N, C-alpha and C positions, 0 to 999 in steps of 0.2 A: 863616255859620251853623255852629254846632257841633252834631254829631250824637252822641247818646248812645244806645247799644243798651240797651233795656229788656226785661224778661221779658214774654212773651205771657201776660197774665193780666188779670182784671177790674180789678185795681188797678195795672196797668202805667203808666197815665197819671199816677197820683199821683207817681211817682218823678221826673217831669219837674221837680218843684219843687227837689229836692236837686241834680239835675244842672244846673239853670239857674244855680246859685250857687257850685258848687265844682268844682275840677278842670277849668277851662274853657279854659285857654290864652289865645291872643290873640283877643279878641272885644270889640267895643264895649260890649255889654251886661254881659259878665262883668267887664271892667275897671272899670266904674262901680258895681259892686255892692259895698257896704261889708260889713264883717264882721257887723254886726247884721242886715242883710238876708239874708246867707248863712245865719246861724243861724235866722232866721225861716223861710227856705225849707226847711231841714232839719226844723224843727219842724212845718211845714205838711205835709211828707211823712208824718210820724208821724200827724198828725190825719186825713189822707185815708185812710191805710192802716187806721186804727182804724174809720173810718166804713165802709169797704168790707168789712172783716172782720166787723163787727157786722151790717150790713144786707144783705149779699149772701152771704158765705161761711157764717156761722153760722145763717142762716135756711134754707139749703139750698133745697128746693123748696116751702117752706111757703106763700108768698104765691100762687104759681101754682095751687096745689091747693085753696086755701081757698075753694071756691065753693059747697059744700053747706051747707044750713041746719040742720046737725046736727054737734055737736062730735065725736061718735064717727065719723061718716062722713068728716070731714076728717082725723082721725087715721088711719083706715083707708086713705084715699087717699094720704096721705104715705108710709105704710109700703110700699104695693104699687106705687108709681110706679116707672117705669124709672129706672135710675141715670143720673145726669148723665154724658154721654160724656167730659167733660173731667175733672171732679173725683170722679166716682163710684167709681173704683177704690179709693180710700182711705176710703170712707165707706159705712157700713151703717146701716139704720134698723130699729127693732123696736118693737112695742108694749110698754108697761110691763105686765107680767102682772097687776099689782094694780090697774090703772087704764086703762080703755078709751079715755080722753080724752088719754092721754099717750104721746108718742113719744120714744124714746131714740135719738139720732143719735151713732154712734161714729166718731170720726176717728182714723185710724192713719197717722201720718207723711204728712199731707196737704201737698202743695205746689201749684204751679200757681196757682190763683186766690188763694192766700194770699200771692202775691208772692215765690215761692221761699223761703218759710219752712217749717220743719218743725213742723207743728201736730198735736198728739195730744190725746185726751181725749174727753169726751162733752158733748153739748148736749141738755138736756131741754126738750121743748116740751109745754106743757099747754094744751089748748083748752077754752074754755067759751063758752056762748052769751050774748050781750048783748042789749040791746033792739033791736027792728026788724031782727032777722036778722044783726046784727053779730057776727062771730066774734072773740073775745078770745083772744090767745095770749100766754102767759108763757114766756120763755126764761131758762134759767140753765145755766151750765157746771159741770162737775165734773171735777176732776183735769186741768184744761186746762194744756197747756204749749206755748210758742212758742219754737222753737230751744232746747229743753231747760229753759227758764225758766218758772216758774209764771205763769199768766195767769188772768183771770176775765172772764166776760161775763154780763150780765143785760140784759133788755129786756122791754118790754110792747108789744103791737101790737093795735090794733083794726082789723079788716079788713072792709071793705064790698065785696061783690061785685056787679057789674052786667054781665051777659053775660060777655064775655071780659076785662073790666076789673076791676081791684082798686084800691081806695084804702085806704092804710094810715096810720093815725096812730101814729107810732113814737116811743118814748122809750127810749134805751138807754145802757148804760155798759160801758166796756171798760177793763181794766187789764192792763199787761204791762211788761216791761223791754225797752228797745230795744237795738239793737246796740252803742250807746255805753255801756251800763250804766246809763242813766237811767230812772227810773220814769216811765211814761206813763199818765195817767188821762184818759179821754175820755168825755164825756157828750153826747148828741145829742137834738134835738127836731125831728123831720122829718115831712114828708108825702111818702109814697112812692106813686107810681102804677105799676101793672104792667099791661102789655098782654100777655095770655097767648097771643094769636094771633100777634103780631109778635115775641114773646119780648124785650120791651123793659122796662126799669125806669128810672124817672125820680125823682130826689130833689130836694126843696126844703126849706130850713130852716136851722137854726143848730146849732153845736156849740161846746163849750168843751174845750180840751185843755191839760193841764199836762204839760210835759216838764221833769223836775227841778223847779226853782223858777220856771220861766217859764210864763206863761199866754197862750194863743193863742185868739182867738175866730175862728171860721170861719163864713162865710155861703156856702151852697150854693144855686145858682140853676139850675134846669132841667138838672141833671146827668143825662144820659141815656146809657145803654149798651144796645145790642141784641146778641143772640147770633145766629150763623148756624146753618145746619142741623146742623152738627157739634157745636154747643154752645159754640163759641169766641166770646168777646166781641169786638165791633168797636170802632172808635175812637169816643170820646165826643163829645158836644156839651154845651154849657153853660158855666158859669163857677163858679170857686171863689175866694173872697177870704179871705186869712188876715191877721189883725192882731195884733201884739204889744201887749199891754195896758200894758206898762211904758214903751215908748219910742215908740209910735205908728207904727212901721214897718208897711207893708202889702206883700203880694205878691198880685197878681191873675193867675190863669191862665184863659185863654179857650180853649175847644175848639170846633172847627167840623165835626167828623165826619171830618176827615182825620187824617193822622199828624203834623200840625204843631200845636203848642200855642203860643199867644202869651202871653208872660210880661211883666208890667209891674210895676215896683217903685214905691215911694212917691215916688221922685225923678223918676218919669216915664220912666225908661229902659225901653224895650220891645225884646224880641228873641224869636225863635222857637226852639222846640226840636223835634227830630224824635223821635217815639215809635215803638216797635214795637207795632203793634196792627192789628186787622183782618186781611184776607187778605194 
C-alpha cells in the first residue's frame, strides 16, 4: 500500500483520487492504472474539491443556523454566531446595511478547509421565506480569487428545518482555474442533510464538471463528514464515482470512516489509499 500525506481539511479525502493515480512507485494498483484513468482521477479531484468548496466552505455556517422561521432572524443568527475554530480566523460576517435579509461573508487568504488554497473575496447570502417555513438562500461571490486567479460561485438552497436537522435542496455552480492552468466549471444538484447536534453533513446527488475540454459526471452517495469539538473534520464515509463521458472510464472511491479509502478503476483494479483525516 502506498501512503500519501494529505492536508487536514474538509476536502482532504478528495485528494486521494489524484494520489491514487500519479506518482505511485511500485504498486499493483498503480501499475495497472492507464493514462486515461490517471487523468480521470485528477479530474475527479477537481470535481470533489469544487463540491466541497461550494457546499461546505462557501456556505460557512448558513445551514446549521437556518432554523428560525424568519429570514431576518436567520441573517442575524449567521452574523452573530461564533467563528468556526478552524476556518474562522480568515472569515468575517456582516449584515448588508441596506438589506436586513442579506449577509456578507468576507474571506481573506483562507486556507485549511479550502485544501491549502489561498482564497479571498466575498460571498453574499440573501435569505427569503418560502412556503411552509422553508428558508430560501441565494449565494453569489464577488471578487473571488483562488491562488490569485479569478473564480466565481453561485448557488441556491431551500432549507427545511426539523429540530436539530436540516434538509437542503441544493443547486450550485463553481468556476475557477486549476493548478494546471485549465478552466474548471462545476455544477451540482444535491440533497444535503445536516445534523446540527452531531455536527455532521451528508451529501447525495450528482454533479457535472468540465476540466478543459473533458466532461466528468460524478455521483455522490451518502458522503458524510462530521466535525469534532474543535471543529476539525473527521474521516468520511460514503462513496464517490467519477465517469469520463468521452471514453467511459470510471473511478470509484469508497470511504468507511477510517483513514483508508478504497479506490476501484473501471478495469476492476482495487487498491487502498491512506488519508490524513480525523484525530
